[in-house]
C-alpha positions as CSV (number, residue, x, y, z in Angstrom):
1,X,-6.9,36.9,23.8
2,X,-5.6,39.2,21.0
3,X,-1.9,39.8,20.6
4,X,-0.7,42.8,22.7
5,X,1.5,45.2,20.7
6,X,2.5,45.0,17.0
7,X,1.2,41.8,15.4
8,X,4.2,39.8,14.1
9,X,4.3,39.4,10.3
10,X,4.4,35.9,8.9
11,X,6.2,35.5,5.5
12,X,8.5,37.9,3.6
13,X,7.9,41.1,1.7
14,X,10.6,41.9,-1.0
15,X,11.0,44.6,-3.6
16,X,12.3,42.8,-6.7
17,X,15.0,44.0,-9.0
18,X,14.1,46.9,-11.3
19,X,12.9,46.0,-14.8
20,X,13.3,48.2,-17.9
21,X,10.4,48.3,-20.2
22,X,11.0,47.4,-23.9
23,X,9.0,46.2,-26.9
24,X,8.0,42.9,-25.3
25,X,5.3,41.6,-22.9
26,X,7.5,39.2,-21.0
27,X,10.1,39.9,-18.3
28,X,12.3,37.8,-16.0
29,X,11.7,38.4,-12.3
30,X,14.8,38.6,-10.2
31,X,15.7,39.2,-6.6
32,X,19.3,40.2,-5.9
33,X,20.2,39.2,-9.5
34,X,18.8,35.7,-9.0
35,X,15.7,34.5,-10.8
36,X,12.6,34.7,-8.5
37,X,9.5,32.5,-8.9
38,X,6.5,33.6,-6.9
39,X,3.9,31.0,-5.9
40,X,1.2,32.9,-8.0
41,X,0.5,36.2,-9.7
42,X,-1.6,37.1,-6.7
43,X,1.6,37.3,-4.6
44,X,2.9,40.3,-6.7
45,X,2.1,44.0,-6.5
46,X,3.0,45.5,-9.9
47,X,3.0,49.2,-10.7
48,X,3.1,50.2,-14.3
49,X,3.2,53.9,-15.3
50,X,2.0,54.7,-11.8
51,X,-1.0,52.3,-12.0
52,X,-1.3,49.2,-9.9
53,X,-2.0,46.2,-12.2
54,X,-4.6,43.5,-11.6
55,X,-3.1,40.0,-11.2
56,X,-4.4,37.4,-13.7
57,X,-5.8,40.1,-16.0
58,X,-3.2,42.8,-16.5
59,X,-0.3,40.3,-16.0
60,X,0.3,36.6,-15.4
61,X,3.2,34.6,-14.0
62,X,4.8,31.4,-15.0
63,X,7.9,30.4,-13.0
64,X,10.1,33.5,-13.0
65,X,8.5,35.0,-16.1
66,X,6.1,37.9,-15.7
67,X,3.9,38.5,-18.8
68,X,1.8,41.6,-19.3
69,X,-1.4,41.4,-21.2
70,X,0.1,43.4,-24.1
71,X,3.6,44.3,-25.2
72,X,5.2,47.4,-23.6
73,X,7.4,50.0,-25.2
74,X,10.5,51.8,-24.1
75,X,8.3,54.8,-23.1
76,X,6.6,52.7,-20.4
77,X,7.8,52.6,-16.8
78,X,7.7,49.5,-14.6
79,X,7.8,51.5,-11.4
80,X,8.3,48.6,-8.9
81,X,7.3,45.0,-8.3
82,X,6.7,44.0,-4.7
83,X,6.6,40.3,-3.8
84,X,4.3,39.9,-0.8
85,X,3.8,37.0,1.7
86,X,6.5,34.6,0.5
87,X,5.9,31.2,1.9
88,X,7.4,30.7,5.4
89,X,9.9,27.8,5.3
90,X,9.3,25.8,8.5
91,X,12.2,23.4,7.9
92,X,12.0,20.0,9.7
93,X,9.1,19.9,12.2
94,X,10.0,19.2,15.8
95,X,9.4,15.7,17.2
96,X,5.7,15.4,18.1
97,X,4.7,18.6,16.1
98,X,2.8,16.7,13.4
99,X,-0.3,14.8,14.4
100,X,-3.6,13.6,12.8
101,X,-4.9,17.2,12.6
102,X,-2.1,18.2,10.2
103,X,-2.7,15.1,7.9
104,X,-5.2,15.4,5.1
105,X,-7.8,12.7,4.7
106,X,-6.4,9.8,2.6
107,X,-3.0,11.6,2.5
108,X,-1.1,8.5,3.7
109,X,-1.4,5.8,1.0
110,X,-0.2,2.2,1.0
111,X,2.5,3.3,-1.5
112,X,3.8,5.9,1.0
113,X,3.8,3.4,3.8
114,X,5.9,1.1,1.7
115,X,8.3,3.9,0.9
116,X,11.5,3.7,2.8
117,X,11.0,7.2,4.1
118,X,8.2,5.9,6.4
119,X,9.8,3.3,8.6
120,X,7.9,0.7,10.6
121,X,9.2,2.4,13.7
122,X,6.8,5.2,13.0
123,X,3.8,2.8,12.8
124,X,1.7,2.0,15.8
125,X,1.5,-1.8,16.2
126,X,1.6,-4.1,13.2
127,X,0.3,-2.8,9.8
128,X,-0.7,-4.8,6.8
129,X,1.6,-3.7,3.9
130,X,0.6,-6.2,1.3
131,X,-2.0,-8.9,0.7
132,X,-1.9,-11.9,-1.7
133,X,-4.6,-14.4,-2.4
134,X,-5.2,-17.5,-4.4
135,X,-8.2,-19.8,-4.9
136,X,-8.6,-23.3,-6.3
137,X,-12.0,-24.1,-7.8
138,X,-11.3,-27.7,-8.9
139,X,-11.8,-31.0,-7.1
140,X,-8.5,-32.5,-6.1
141,X,-7.8,-36.0,-4.6
142,X,-4.9,-38.0,-3.3
143,X,-4.2,-41.4,-1.8
144,X,-0.8,-40.3,-0.5
145,X,0.0,-41.1,3.1
146,X,2.4,-38.0,3.1
147,X,1.6,-34.4,2.5
148,X,1.2,-33.3,-1.2
149,X,-0.4,-30.5,-3.1
150,X,-2.3,-32.8,-5.5
151,X,-2.0,-30.0,-8.1
152,X,-4.3,-27.7,-6.1
153,X,-3.8,-24.0,-6.9
154,X,-4.3,-22.6,-3.3
155,X,-0.7,-21.5,-3.5
156,X,0.4,-17.9,-2.8
157,X,3.9,-16.5,-3.9
158,X,4.9,-13.4,-2.1
159,X,8.1,-11.4,-1.7
160,X,8.5,-9.9,1.8
161,X,9.5,-6.3,2.0
162,X,11.5,-6.7,5.2
163,X,13.2,-9.5,7.0
164,X,11.4,-8.4,10.2
165,X,7.9,-8.8,8.6
166,X,5.5,-11.5,9.8
167,X,3.1,-13.3,7.5
168,X,-0.5,-14.0,8.5
169,X,-1.5,-17.1,6.5
170,X,-5.1,-18.3,6.3
171,X,-6.5,-21.2,4.3
172,X,-10.0,-22.6,4.2
173,X,-12.0,-25.2,2.2
174,X,-13.8,-28.5,2.4
175,X,-12.2,-32.0,2.4
176,X,-13.7,-35.5,2.3
177,X,-12.4,-39.0,3.3
178,X,-14.1,-41.2,0.8
179,X,-13.8,-44.5,2.8
180,X,-15.2,-45.4,6.2
181,X,-12.9,-45.3,9.2
182,X,-10.2,-43.3,7.4
183,X,-9.0,-39.8,8.0
184,X,-7.5,-36.7,6.5
185,X,-4.8,-34.1,7.5
186,X,-4.3,-30.6,6.1
187,X,-1.4,-28.2,6.7
188,X,0.3,-25.1,5.2
189,X,3.8,-25.3,3.8
190,X,6.2,-22.4,3.3
191,X,8.2,-23.6,0.3
192,X,9.3,-27.1,1.6
193,X,8.8,-26.3,5.3
194,X,5.7,-27.7,7.0
195,X,4.3,-25.1,9.3
196,X,2.3,-27.7,11.2
197,X,3.1,-31.0,12.7
198,X,5.2,-33.0,10.4
199,X,2.8,-36.0,10.5
200,X,-0.6,-34.5,11.5
201,X,-0.3,-31.0,10.0
202,X,-2.5,-28.3,11.4
203,X,-6.0,-29.9,11.1
204,X,-7.5,-33.3,10.8
205,X,-10.7,-35.3,10.8
206,X,-12.0,-38.7,10.2
207,X,-14.9,-40.6,8.6
208,X,-17.4,-42.8,10.5
209,X,-16.9,-46.6,10.2
210,X,-19.1,-47.9,7.4
211,X,-20.0,-44.5,6.0
212,X,-18.4,-43.7,2.7
213,X,-18.6,-39.9,2.6
214,X,-18.2,-37.3,5.3
215,X,-17.6,-33.7,4.6
216,X,-15.3,-31.6,6.7
217,X,-14.9,-27.8,6.4
218,X,-11.4,-26.7,7.5
219,X,-9.8,-23.3,8.4
220,X,-6.2,-23.0,9.2
221,X,-4.3,-19.8,10.4
222,X,-0.6,-19.4,10.9
223,X,1.5,-16.4,11.9
224,X,4.9,-17.0,10.3
225,X,8.2,-15.2,10.5
226,X,10.1,-16.2,7.3
227,X,13.1,-13.8,8.0
228,X,13.7,-13.2,4.3
229,X,13.2,-10.7,1.5
230,X,13.3,-13.4,-1.2
231,X,10.3,-14.8,-2.9
232,X,8.5,-17.5,-0.9
233,X,5.4,-19.7,-1.6
234,X,2.7,-20.6,1.0
235,X,0.5,-23.4,0.0
236,X,-2.1,-26.0,1.1
237,X,-1.0,-29.6,1.3
238,X,-3.1,-32.5,2.5
239,X,-2.8,-36.3,3.0
240,X,-4.8,-39.4,3.6
241,X,-4.7,-41.7,6.7
242,X,-5.7,-45.2,5.9
243,X,-6.7,-45.9,9.5
244,X,-8.3,-49.3,8.9
245,X,-5.5,-50.4,6.5
246,X,-8.0,-51.7,3.9
247,X,-7.5,-51.6,0.1
248,X,-9.0,-48.2,-0.4
249,X,-7.8,-44.9,1.0
250,X,-8.5,-41.5,-0.6
251,X,-9.3,-37.9,0.4
252,X,-10.9,-35.4,-1.9
253,X,-10.6,-31.6,-1.7
254,X,-13.5,-29.5,-2.8
255,X,-16.1,-32.3,-3.3
256,X,-19.7,-31.9,-2.0
257,X,-22.9,-33.9,-2.0
258,X,-23.3,-33.1,-5.7
259,X,-20.1,-35.0,-6.4
260,X,-17.5,-33.3,-8.7
261,X,-19.9,-30.7,-10.1
262,X,-19.8,-27.2,-8.5
263,X,-16.7,-27.8,-6.4
264,X,-16.3,-26.0,-3.1
265,X,-13.5,-23.5,-3.6
266,X,-10.3,-23.5,-1.5
267,X,-8.9,-20.2,-0.5
268,X,-5.4,-19.1,0.6
269,X,-4.7,-15.5,1.8
270,X,-1.3,-14.2,2.9
271,X,-0.9,-10.8,4.6
272,X,2.5,-9.2,5.3
273,X,2.6,-7.4,8.6
274,X,5.1,-4.7,9.4
275,X,6.4,-4.7,13.0
């Protein structure tokens, strides 16, 4: 339904301060003795010697400086300059006034989410705010009966952006007990803290008696709350279990049927989640 009565104007219309022509092409625009910067030349209606000038051709604007296409003289008359449709200042939007319709596609970047001006309270659910990954492409082995890294590089160092963040930690790979009737255990450490069982870790498996090699894929996932903004390291650690107590006990990370050639990679991924 159309508006009944006089249509309300949106924006401002202002006659700028008088300008006196002289032997120059450039003049400073002012409103009430203060410099005035229009958004573009198209915002101005300029009358020179009784003739309306064409924006962009007869004159241009840069900041508060209006420049005619050629220098004037003292005999010229700048009759008036009318600034039309000044931007309407909306101030701070009311709560709930901005929704997805007002947001341009791809306008909210990860950098903006990380900015302190966009708090986690404004996010729906948990949001991934940073991701770190690491991969180990070498064969690693240990005979240790306690958890060790065995120099594997599936280790991710990350600095949380908030003490309230949670870390989704995922690790996958392939591990092999090389002696029959023995076992392996894998786990994830945060610095020196075992995020699994102190003895058995997060995942384990065993070889069959009398069979030398058995290959076990593993995949571990932990949702951790480190409660810190200091740098921390999440890493894979693994250990052997010499179940039959014989003279040989070893587990190998990344080995396959081809032996030590073409190792199976071990992956570690850490995602920081904002509450």
